[in-house]
C-alpha positions as CSV (number, residue, x, y, z in Angstrom):
1,X,-87.2,-41.5,-31.4
2,X,-85.5,-38.1,-31.2
3,X,-86.8,-35.5,-33.6
4,X,-84.4,-33.8,-36.0
5,X,-84.8,-30.4,-34.5
6,X,-83.8,-31.8,-31.1
7,X,-80.7,-33.5,-32.6
8,X,-79.8,-30.3,-34.3
9,X,-80.2,-28.3,-31.1
10,X,-78.1,-30.8,-29.2
11,X,-75.4,-30.8,-31.8
12,X,-75.5,-27.0,-31.7
13,X,-75.1,-26.9,-27.9
14,X,-72.3,-29.4,-28.1
15,X,-70.4,-27.4,-30.7
16,X,-70.7,-24.3,-28.6
17,X,-69.4,-26.1,-25.6
18,X,-66.1,-27.1,-27.3
19,X,-65.3,-23.9,-29.1
20,X,-62.2,-22.1,-27.6
21,X,-62.9,-19.0,-25.5
22,X,-62.8,-15.8,-27.5
23,X,-59.3,-14.1,-27.2
24,X,-59.2,-10.8,-25.4
25,X,-57.9,-8.0,-27.6
26,X,-54.2,-7.2,-27.2
27,X,-53.3,-4.7,-24.5
28,X,-53.2,-1.2,-25.9
29,X,-51.5,0.5,-23.0
30,X,-48.0,2.0,-23.2
31,X,-45.0,-0.3,-23.6
32,X,-42.2,0.3,-21.1
33,X,-38.6,0.1,-22.3
34,X,-35.9,0.4,-19.7
35,X,-32.6,2.0,-20.9
36,X,-29.4,1.8,-18.8
37,X,-27.1,4.7,-19.6
38,X,-23.4,4.4,-19.0
39,X,-20.4,6.6,-19.9
40,X,-16.7,7.0,-19.4
41,X,-16.1,3.5,-17.9
42,X,-12.4,3.8,-18.8
43,X,-11.7,0.2,-18.0
44,X,-12.4,0.5,-14.3
45,X,-12.7,-3.3,-13.7
46,X,-12.1,-2.9,-9.9
47,X,-13.7,-0.4,-7.5
48,X,-12.2,3.1,-7.8
49,X,-9.5,3.5,-5.2
50,X,-10.7,6.7,-3.7
51,X,-14.3,7.5,-2.7
52,X,-16.4,9.5,-5.2
53,X,-18.1,12.7,-4.1
54,X,-21.9,12.6,-4.6
55,X,-23.9,15.8,-4.2
56,X,-27.6,15.2,-3.6
57,X,-30.4,17.5,-4.8
58,X,-30.5,19.3,-1.4
59,X,-26.7,20.0,-1.6
60,X,-25.8,17.3,0.9
61,X,-22.4,15.8,0.1
62,X,-21.4,12.1,0.5
63,X,-18.2,10.3,-0.1
64,X,-18.9,6.8,-1.4
65,X,-16.7,3.9,-2.5
66,X,-18.1,2.9,-5.8
67,X,-17.7,1.2,-9.2
68,X,-16.1,-2.1,-10.2
69,X,-17.4,-4.2,-13.1
70,X,-18.9,-7.0,-10.9
71,X,-20.9,-4.5,-8.9
72,X,-22.0,-2.6,-12.0
73,X,-23.2,-5.9,-13.5
74,X,-25.5,-6.4,-10.5
75,X,-26.9,-2.9,-10.7
76,X,-27.5,-3.3,-14.4
77,X,-29.2,-6.6,-13.9
78,X,-31.5,-5.1,-11.2
79,X,-32.7,-2.4,-13.6
80,X,-33.2,-4.9,-16.4
81,X,-35.4,-7.0,-14.1
82,X,-37.9,-4.2,-13.8
83,X,-39.1,-4.5,-17.4
84,X,-39.5,-7.1,-20.1
85,X,-37.7,-4.8,-22.6
86,X,-34.4,-3.2,-21.9
87,X,-31.3,-1.7,-23.6
88,X,-27.8,-0.9,-22.1
89,X,-26.1,1.9,-23.9
90,X,-22.7,3.6,-23.3
91,X,-21.7,7.1,-24.4
92,X,-18.0,6.4,-25.1
93,X,-14.6,6.2,-23.4
94,X,-15.4,2.6,-22.5
95,X,-11.7,2.0,-23.0
96,X,-8.6,4.1,-22.9
97,X,-7.1,6.0,-19.9
98,X,-7.7,2.8,-17.9
99,X,-6.1,1.4,-14.8
100,X,-3.2,-1.0,-15.3
101,X,-5.3,-4.2,-14.9
102,X,-7.2,-3.3,-18.1
103,X,-4.8,-1.1,-20.0
104,X,-1.7,-3.4,-19.7
105,X,-3.8,-6.0,-21.6
106,X,-4.9,-3.4,-24.3
107,X,-8.3,-3.1,-22.6
108,X,-9.4,-6.5,-23.7
109,X,-10.8,-7.2,-20.3
110,X,-12.9,-4.0,-20.3
111,X,-14.6,-5.3,-23.5
112,X,-14.9,-8.8,-22.0
113,X,-16.5,-7.3,-18.8
114,X,-19.0,-5.4,-20.9
115,X,-19.9,-8.5,-22.9
116,X,-20.8,-10.2,-19.6
117,X,-22.7,-7.2,-18.3
118,X,-24.7,-7.3,-21.5
119,X,-24.0,-3.9,-23.1
120,X,-26.0,-3.4,-26.3
121,X,-24.3,-0.4,-27.9
122,X,-21.3,1.9,-27.3
123,X,-20.8,5.2,-29.0
124,X,-17.1,5.7,-29.7
125,X,-15.4,8.4,-27.6
126,X,-12.1,10.1,-28.0
127,X,-10.2,7.6,-25.9
128,X,-11.4,4.7,-28.1
129,X,-8.8,6.1,-30.6
130,X,-5.9,6.2,-28.1
131,X,-4.3,3.1,-29.8
132,X,-5.4,4.0,-33.3
133,X,-8.5,3.2,-35.3
134,X,-7.1,-0.2,-36.5
135,X,-6.8,-1.4,-32.9
136,X,-10.3,0.0,-32.2
137,X,-11.6,-2.2,-35.0
138,X,-9.9,-5.2,-33.4
139,X,-11.8,-4.3,-30.2
140,X,-15.0,-4.8,-32.2
141,X,-14.1,-7.7,-34.4
142,X,-11.7,-9.6,-32.1
143,X,-8.5,-11.5,-33.0
144,X,-4.9,-11.1,-32.1
145,X,-3.5,-8.7,-34.9
146,X,-0.8,-6.5,-33.3
147,X,-1.2,-2.7,-33.7
148,X,0.7,-1.5,-30.6
149,X,3.9,-2.1,-28.7
150,X,2.1,-4.5,-26.4
151,X,1.2,-8.1,-27.3
152,X,-2.5,-8.8,-27.7
153,X,-4.3,-11.9,-26.5
154,X,-2.0,-12.3,-23.5
155,X,-4.8,-13.9,-21.4
156,X,-7.6,-14.8,-23.8
157,X,-6.4,-16.3,-27.0
158,X,-8.0,-15.5,-29.3
159,X,-9.6,-12.3,-28.0
160,X,-13.3,-12.6,-29.0
161,X,-14.1,-9.0,-29.5
162,X,-17.1,-7.0,-28.5
163,X,-20.5,-8.8,-28.5
164,X,-22.1,-5.3,-28.7
165,X,-22.1,-2.8,-31.4
166,X,-19.7,0.2,-31.7
167,X,-21.4,3.2,-33.3
168,X,-19.7,6.2,-35.0
169,X,-22.2,8.3,-37.0
170,X,-19.7,11.2,-37.5
171,X,-16.5,9.3,-38.1
172,X,-16.0,9.1,-41.9
173,X,-13.4,6.9,-43.6
174,X,-11.8,7.8,-46.9
175,X,-14.4,5.9,-48.9
176,X,-17.2,8.0,-47.4
177,X,-18.6,5.3,-45.1
178,X,-18.7,5.5,-41.4
179,X,-16.0,3.7,-39.4
180,X,-18.7,1.8,-37.5
181,X,-22.5,2.0,-38.2
182,X,-24.1,5.3,-37.5
183,X,-27.0,3.7,-35.6
184,X,-28.5,0.4,-34.6
185,X,-32.1,-0.6,-34.2
186,X,-33.5,-3.0,-31.6
187,X,-37.0,-4.4,-32.2
188,X,-38.9,-5.5,-29.1
189,X,-41.6,-8.1,-29.4
190,X,-44.8,-6.9,-27.9
191,X,-48.5,-8.0,-27.8
192,X,-49.2,-5.6,-30.7
193,X,-46.2,-6.6,-32.7
194,X,-42.5,-5.5,-32.9
195,X,-41.7,-2.0,-31.6
196,X,-38.4,-0.6,-32.9
197,X,-36.0,1.7,-30.9
198,X,-33.2,3.4,-32.8
199,X,-29.8,4.2,-31.2
200,X,-27.5,6.8,-32.8
201,X,-23.9,6.9,-31.6
202,X,-21.1,9.3,-32.2
203,X,-18.1,11.1,-30.6
204,X,-17.2,14.7,-30.3
205,X,-16.1,16.4,-33.5
206,X,-12.9,17.6,-31.7
207,X,-11.6,14.0,-31.2
208,X,-8.6,14.6,-33.5
209,X,-7.3,17.3,-31.1
210,X,-7.5,14.9,-28.2
211,X,-5.6,11.9,-29.5
212,X,-2.3,11.2,-31.2
213,X,-2.9,12.3,-34.8
214,X,-1.6,9.0,-36.2
215,X,-4.5,7.2,-34.4
216,X,-7.1,9.0,-36.5
217,X,-5.1,9.4,-39.7
218,X,-7.4,9.2,-42.8
219,X,-10.5,9.8,-40.8
220,X,-12.8,12.8,-40.9
221,X,-14.9,13.9,-37.9
222,X,-18.0,15.8,-39.0
223,X,-20.3,18.1,-37.1
224,X,-22.2,16.2,-34.4
225,X,-25.7,17.7,-35.0
226,X,-25.3,17.2,-38.8
227,X,-24.5,13.5,-38.2
228,X,-27.4,13.1,-35.7
229,X,-30.0,14.7,-37.9
230,X,-28.9,12.7,-40.9
231,X,-29.4,9.5,-38.9
232,X,-32.7,10.7,-37.5
233,X,-34.1,11.2,-41.0
234,X,-33.0,7.7,-42.0
235,X,-34.5,6.1,-39.0
236,X,-37.8,7.9,-39.4
237,X,-37.9,6.7,-43.1
238,X,-37.7,3.2,-41.8
239,X,-40.6,3.7,-39.4
240,X,-38.5,4.1,-36.3
241,X,-40.2,6.7,-34.0
242,X,-38.4,6.1,-30.7
243,X,-34.9,7.5,-31.1
244,X,-32.0,7.6,-28.6
245,X,-28.7,9.5,-29.2
246,X,-25.6,8.4,-27.4
247,X,-22.9,11.1,-27.8
248,X,-19.5,11.5,-26.3
249,X,-19.8,15.1,-25.4
250,X,-21.3,16.6,-22.3
251,X,-22.4,19.3,-20.0
252,X,-21.6,20.8,-16.6
253,X,-24.3,21.7,-14.1
254,X,-24.5,23.2,-10.6
255,X,-27.2,21.0,-9.1
256,X,-27.3,17.5,-7.6
257,X,-26.8,14.4,-9.6
258,X,-30.5,13.7,-9.8
259,X,-31.8,17.3,-10.0
260,X,-33.5,17.7,-13.4
261,X,-33.7,21.5,-13.4
262,X,-30.6,21.9,-15.6
263,X,-29.4,24.5,-13.0
264,X,-26.3,26.3,-14.2
265,X,-26.0,24.1,-17.3
266,X,-23.2,24.9,-19.6
267,X,-20.8,23.1,-21.9
268,X,-20.1,22.3,-25.6
269,X,-23.0,19.9,-25.8
270,X,-25.5,22.8,-25.5
271,X,-24.7,24.2,-28.9
272,X,-25.1,20.7,-30.5
273,X,-28.4,20.0,-28.8
274,X,-29.8,23.4,-30.0
275,X,-29.5,22.1,-33.5
276,X,-30.6,18.5,-33.0
277,X,-33.8,17.3,-34.7
278,X,-36.7,17.5,-32.2
279,X,-37.7,13.9,-33.0
280,X,-34.9,12.7,-30.7
281,X,-36.4,11.3,-27.5
282,X,-33.3,10.8,-25.2
283,X,-29.7,11.9,-25.2
284,X,-27.1,9.9,-23.2
285,X,-23.9,11.9,-22.9
286,X,-20.5,11.8,-21.4
287,X,-16.9,13.2,-21.7
288,X,-17.2,15.7,-18.8
289,X,-17.3,13.0,-16.1
290,X,-20.2,14.9,-14.5
291,X,-23.4,13.2,-13.3
292,X,-26.6,14.9,-14.3
293,X,-30.1,14.6,-15.6
294,X,-31.3,17.6,-17.6
295,X,-34.9,17.9,-18.9
296,X,-33.9,19.9,-22.0
297,X,-37.5,21.2,-22.5
298,X,-36.7,23.6,-19.7
299,X,-34.1,25.2,-22.0
300,X,-36.0,24.6,-25.3
301,X,-39.7,23.6,-25.1
302,X,-39.5,22.3,-28.7
303,X,-37.0,19.7,-27.7
304,X,-38.5,17.5,-25.0
305,X,-35.7,15.0,-24.6
306,X,-33.8,14.2,-21.4
307,X,-30.0,14.6,-21.3
308,X,-28.2,12.2,-19.0
309,X,-24.7,11.4,-17.8
310,X,-23.6,8.9,-15.1
311,X,-20.4,10.4,-13.9
312,X,-17.2,8.4,-14.3
313,X,-15.8,4.9,-14.2
314,X,-18.9,2.9,-13.7
315,X,-19.5,4.6,-10.4
316,X,-23.1,5.3,-11.5
317,X,-25.6,4.2,-14.1
318,X,-28.7,6.1,-15.3
319,X,-32.0,4.2,-14.9
320,X,-34.2,5.5,-17.7
321,X,-37.8,4.6,-18.5
322,X,-39.3,5.3,-21.9
323,X,-43.0,4.7,-22.4
324,X,-43.9,4.0,-26.0
325,X,-47.3,4.3,-27.7
326,X,-47.9,0.7,-29.1
327,X,-49.8,2.0,-32.1
328,X,-47.4,4.7,-33.3
329,X,-44.1,3.6,-31.7
330,X,-43.6,7.2,-30.4
331,X,-42.2,7.9,-27.0
332,X,-45.0,9.5,-25.0
333,X,-43.3,9.8,-21.6
334,X,-39.8,9.5,-20.2
335,X,-38.1,9.6,-16.8
336,X,-34.7,9.0,-15.4
337,X,-32.6,8.8,-12.2
338,X,-28.9,8.2,-11.6
339,X,-28.1,5.2,-9.4
340,X,-24.8,5.1,-7.4
341,X,-23.0,1.8,-7.8
342,X,-21.8,1.6,-4.2
343,X,-19.3,-1.3,-4.0
344,X,-16.5,-1.9,-1.5
345,X,-13.6,0.2,-0.4
346,X,-10.5,-0.3,1.6
347,X,-8.3,2.1,3.6
348,X,-4.5,2.3,3.3
349,X,-4.0,-0.7,5.5
350,X,-6.3,-2.8,3.2
351,X,-9.1,-2.9,5.7
352,X,-12.7,-2.8,4.3
353,X,-14.4,0.5,4.8
354,X,-18.0,0.5,6.0
355,X,-20.7,1.2,3.4
356,X,-22.5,4.6,3.4
357,X,-25.9,3.8,4.8
358,X,-27.5,6.6,2.8
359,X,-27.1,4.5,-0.4
360,X,-27.7,0.9,-1.3
361,X,-24.6,-1.4,-1.5
362,X,-24.6,-3.8,-4.4
363,X,-23.3,-7.3,-4.3
364,X,-20.6,-8.4,-6.8
365,X,-21.9,-10.5,-9.7
366,X,-20.0,-13.8,-9.2
367,X,-19.4,-14.5,-12.9
368,X,-18.0,-11.0,-13.7
369,X,-16.0,-11.0,-10.5
370,X,-14.3,-14.3,-11.5
371,X,-13.5,-12.9,-14.9
372,X,-12.0,-9.7,-13.5
373,X,-10.0,-11.8,-10.9
374,X,-8.4,-13.7,-13.8
375,X,-6.9,-10.5,-15.2
376,X,-6.1,-9.0,-11.8
377,X,-3.9,-12.1,-11.0
378,X,-2.3,-11.9,-14.5
379,X,-1.4,-8.2,-13.8
380,X,-0.4,-8.6,-10.2
381,X,3.4,-9.3,-10.5
382,X,4.0,-6.3,-12.7
383,X,1.5,-4.0,-10.9
384,X,3.0,-4.7,-7.4
385,X,6.6,-4.3,-8.3
386,X,8.1,-1.4,-6.2
387,X,9.7,1.4,-8.2
388,X,10.7,3.8,-5.4
389,X,9.6,5.9,-2.5
390,X,8.2,9.4,-2.4
391,X,7.5,12.1,0.2
392,X,5.0,14.9,-0.4
393,X,1.6,15.7,-1.9
394,X,0.9,13.5,-4.9
395,X,-2.6,14.8,-5.7
396,X,-3.8,15.1,-9.3
397,X,-5.1,18.7,-9.6
398,X,-7.0,20.3,-12.4
399,X,-6.0,21.3,-15.9
400,X,-4.9,24.8,-14.8
401,X,-3.6,23.9,-11.4
402,X,0.1,23.6,-10.7
403,X,0.8,20.5,-8.6
404,X,3.9,18.9,-7.1
405,X,3.0,15.7,-9.1
406,X,3.0,17.5,-12.4
407,X,6.3,19.1,-11.6
408,X,7.7,15.8,-10.6
409,X,6.7,14.3,-14.0
410,X,8.3,17.2,-15.9
411,X,11.5,16.9,-13.8
412,X,11.7,13.2,-14.6
413,X,11.2,13.8,-18.3
414,X,13.9,16.5,-18.4
415,X,16.4,14.2,-16.6
416,X,15.7,11.4,-19.0
417,X,16.3,13.6,-22.1
418,X,19.2,15.7,-21.0
419,X,21.4,13.6,-23.3
420,X,19.3,14.8,-26.2
421,X,20.1,18.4,-25.2
422,X,16.8,19.1,-23.4
423,X,16.6,22.3,-21.4
424,X,12.8,22.4,-20.7
425,X,10.2,19.6,-20.3
426,X,6.5,20.2,-20.5
427,X,3.7,17.9,-19.4
428,X,0.1,18.4,-20.3
429,X,-2.0,18.3,-17.1
430,X,-4.8,16.6,-18.8
431,X,-2.5,13.6,-19.3
432,X,-2.1,13.1,-15.6
433,X,-4.9,10.6,-15.0
434,X,-4.7,9.8,-11.2
435,X,-3.1,10.9,-8.0
436,X,0.1,9.2,-6.9
437,X,-0.7,7.6,-3.6
438,X,2.1,6.0,-1.6
439,X,2.0,3.3,1.0
440,X,2.6,4.2,4.6
441,X,6.4,4.0,4.2
442,X,6.3,6.0,1.0
443,X,6.6,3.1,-1.4
444,X,5.3,3.5,-4.9
445,X,4.6,0.5,-7.2
446,X,4.6,0.3,-11.0
447,X,0.8,0.1,-10.8
448,X,0.7,3.4,-9.0
449,X,2.8,5.3,-11.7
450,X,0.9,3.5,-14.5
451,X,-2.4,4.9,-13.1
452,X,-0.9,8.4,-13.3
453,X,0.3,8.0,-16.9
454,X,-1.5,5.1,-18.6
455,X,-1.0,6.0,-22.3
456,X,2.4,4.6,-23.0
457,X,3.7,7.8,-24.6
458,X,7.3,8.1,-25.7
459,X,9.3,11.2,-24.9
460,X,10.2,13.5,-27.7
461,X,12.8,16.3,-27.7
462,X,12.7,19.1,-30.4
463,X,14.3,22.4,-31.1
464,X,12.2,25.6,-31.1
465,X,13.2,29.2,-31.6
466,X,12.3,31.5,-28.8
467,X,9.6,33.0,-31.0
468,X,8.1,29.6,-31.6
469,X,8.3,28.7,-27.9
470,X,6.5,31.9,-26.8
471,X,3.8,31.3,-29.4
472,X,3.4,27.7,-28.1
473,X,3.0,28.9,-24.6
474,X,0.2,31.2,-25.7
475,X,-1.7,28.2,-27.0
476,X,-2.3,27.2,-23.4
477,X,-4.7,30.1,-23.2
478,X,-6.2,30.5,-26.7
479,X,-9.6,29.4,-28.0
480,X,-8.3,26.5,-30.0
481,X,-9.1,24.0,-27.2
482,X,-9.8,24.0,-23.5
483,X,-7.6,26.2,-21.3
484,X,-4.8,24.2,-19.5
485,X,-1.4,25.1,-18.3
486,X,1.6,22.8,-18.6
487,X,3.6,21.4,-15.8
488,X,7.2,22.6,-16.3
489,X,10.5,21.2,-15.3
490,X,12.7,22.9,-12.7
491,X,14.4,26.1,-13.9
492,X,11.5,27.3,-16.0
493,X,8.9,29.8,-14.8
494,X,5.8,31.2,-16.4
495,X,3.4,34.1,-15.4
496,X,0.1,34.7,-17.3
497,X,-2.9,37.0,-17.1
498,X,-6.2,35.8,-18.5
499,X,-7.5,39.4,-18.5
500,X,-5.2,40.3,-21.4
501,X,-6.3,39.7,-25.0
502,X,-5.9,36.3,-26.5
503,X,-2.4,35.9,-27.9
504,X,-0.7,38.2,-25.3
505,X,-1.6,36.4,-22.1
506,X,1.9,35.2,-21.3
507,X,3.4,38.0,-19.1
508,X,6.8,36.4,-18.6
509,X,8.6,33.2,-19.4
510,X,12.1,32.5,-18.1
511,X,14.7,29.7,-18.1
512,X,17.1,29.8,-15.2
513,X,16.0,33.3,-14.4
514,X,16.6,34.7,-17.9
515,X,13.7,35.7,-20.2
516,X,13.1,33.5,-23.2
517,X,15.0,35.1,-26.1
518,X,13.0,35.1,-29.4
519,X,16.3,34.8,-31.3
520,X,17.7,31.8,-29.4
521,X,17.0,28.1,-30.0
522,X,15.7,25.9,-27.1
523,X,15.5,22.2,-26.7
524,X,12.1,21.1,-25.4
525,X,10.9,17.7,-24.3
526,X,7.3,16.7,-24.4
527,X,5.4,13.4,-24.7
528,X,4.6,11.9,-28.1
529,X,0.9,12.9,-27.8
530,X,1.9,16.6,-27.5
531,X,4.6,16.3,-30.1
532,X,2.0,15.3,-32.7
533,X,-0.2,18.3,-31.9
534,X,-2.4,16.7,-29.3
535,X,-4.8,18.7,-27.0
536,X,-4.9,21.4,-29.9
537,X,-1.2,22.3,-29.3
538,X,-0.5,22.4,-33.0
539,X,2.8,24.4,-32.6
540,X,4.5,21.4,-31.1
541,X,4.6,19.9,-34.6
542,X,6.9,22.8,-35.8
543,X,9.9,21.7,-33.8
544,X,13.0,20.4,-35.5
545,X,15.9,18.0,-34.9
546,X,13.7,15.5,-33.2
547,X,15.1,12.8,-30.8
548,X,12.8,10.1,-29.4
549,X,13.5,8.7,-26.0
550,X,11.9,5.7,-24.0
551,X,8.3,5.8,-22.8
552,X,7.3,8.2,-20.1
553,X,6.9,5.5,-17.4
554,X,10.5,4.4,-17.9
555,X,11.6,8.0,-17.2
556,X,9.4,8.2,-14.1
557,X,10.7,4.9,-12.7
558,X,14.3,5.9,-13.3
559,X,13.8,9.3,-11.6
560,X,12.2,7.6,-8.6
561,X,14.9,5.0,-8.3
562,X,17.7,7.6,-8.5
563,X,17.4,8.5,-4.8
564,X,16.2,6.6,-1.7
565,X,13.2,8.9,-1.3
566,X,12.1,11.3,-4.0
567,X,10.6,14.5,-2.5
568,X,7.9,16.0,-4.7
569,X,9.0,19.4,-5.8
570,X,7.3,22.6,-4.6
571,X,4.9,24.6,-6.7
572,X,5.7,28.1,-7.9
573,X,6.8,27.5,-11.4
574,X,3.5,28.8,-12.8
575,X,1.8,31.9,-11.6
576,X,-1.5,33.5,-12.6
577,X,-1.7,37.3,-12.3
578,X,-5.1,38.3,-11.0
579,X,-4.6,41.8,-9.6
């Protein structure tokens, strides 16, 4: 007979044998969060027509065919696959200033493409307001309410809206609330519990000077740093220690797209960042269409965040790694690199161009490609419709560079509004969004001219005294906005000298060889954006006897059709005096 001690010992051994193994303590190492930074997509659903110029850190230059939503989707997915936790964040101008295939459908497909790419947040940019804030709300909420001349929901009915969050920390409505939330918080499930990451989103304070005023009527745009710091304090009070800012304002640098030295850094974002709360860990920026990664601690050691930008049009993304302390939730390390989204390109004959072997070529995501193809087909008949033929240089140029294309646009607008008494037409160079590239026989399609002027502005003719006109011309060179010269119609000539004091930089202004007479009245045509004071040209609003004409593209098409071949006019209407 077994003794009691033996039985107890046996039972004890048996109990030990069936107990589950002791769990290992949860990992206490850093938690990696991948952040995909995007900016200035501008509805580029298809690859950008011309190759982009990429400057490497050693100064080597490469021309690469890039962008396209389907290729961007594959690149984003590849970055996401490297970590269990990820966020995709855009820094504004997701929509607006878009190619025809997106813009003709009110940029609904740009939103749909980003839904499929898996964007998490978008900070509003100035171009989000191109069609007005009510239409922007429709982009978020969905539906088919009409706010513009174009019919919504032409392909998808109803339009579902964005499945990601718009953010607008510095855009205040009349009731004191923000137009969209100031920030969003994403909580990642980890072995030690949920870890929160906060994302603050905002546009540049000067947005009202860059869009048609009616599009932002009733809204107030407050100081960027003030809005950021207010949101940082709120997030910190909620226990959020990892904080990302996505701001539609940017920098310029003089180094390669992945050089983190901040070499030659300049731009309006610098003044904002100098006032930003040091608790910010990362700044995703945009607006300047530059590609850079700047370790801001090289400029201000108390602010250790990276500042990133991924160029233009989905041609790049920024692959960012944040390492979080699992106990505190603080960011303890960060790194970033810009990734070129090399896609496919074609030459003028439609033949595929070989990929640049110095960079990886992405494959198109099948689902996103099918979605884009649906819209491309819907836009094809209108896009391919011939509108005329041209001869000459149709390049775009910079904001202060006179080009034949700018002069052509001004001439077309003057011709369209002669019946309203127009004597001079002025076109803002910043509103010329693409080069005018003809086929081999010079043929231009509606899609071509749409790419040049995608905003659907009407033409407006107003009367100005000579004194008002001269003051308006001085606004090209004052401190109220960025310096840009207009493109002028034939018969008008301007000379300016930037060495002279502000307010007296116009050396001469003539119409048909005669100096502008302060006592005379002149009829001037401009687009509706300028007529409402856009681009900080507030003096356009002072004109009288207003007559409104058709949209700018109608004028362009009529001008091209008026002759068999329209030769782009020569330059020489604007002259800078430098010596």
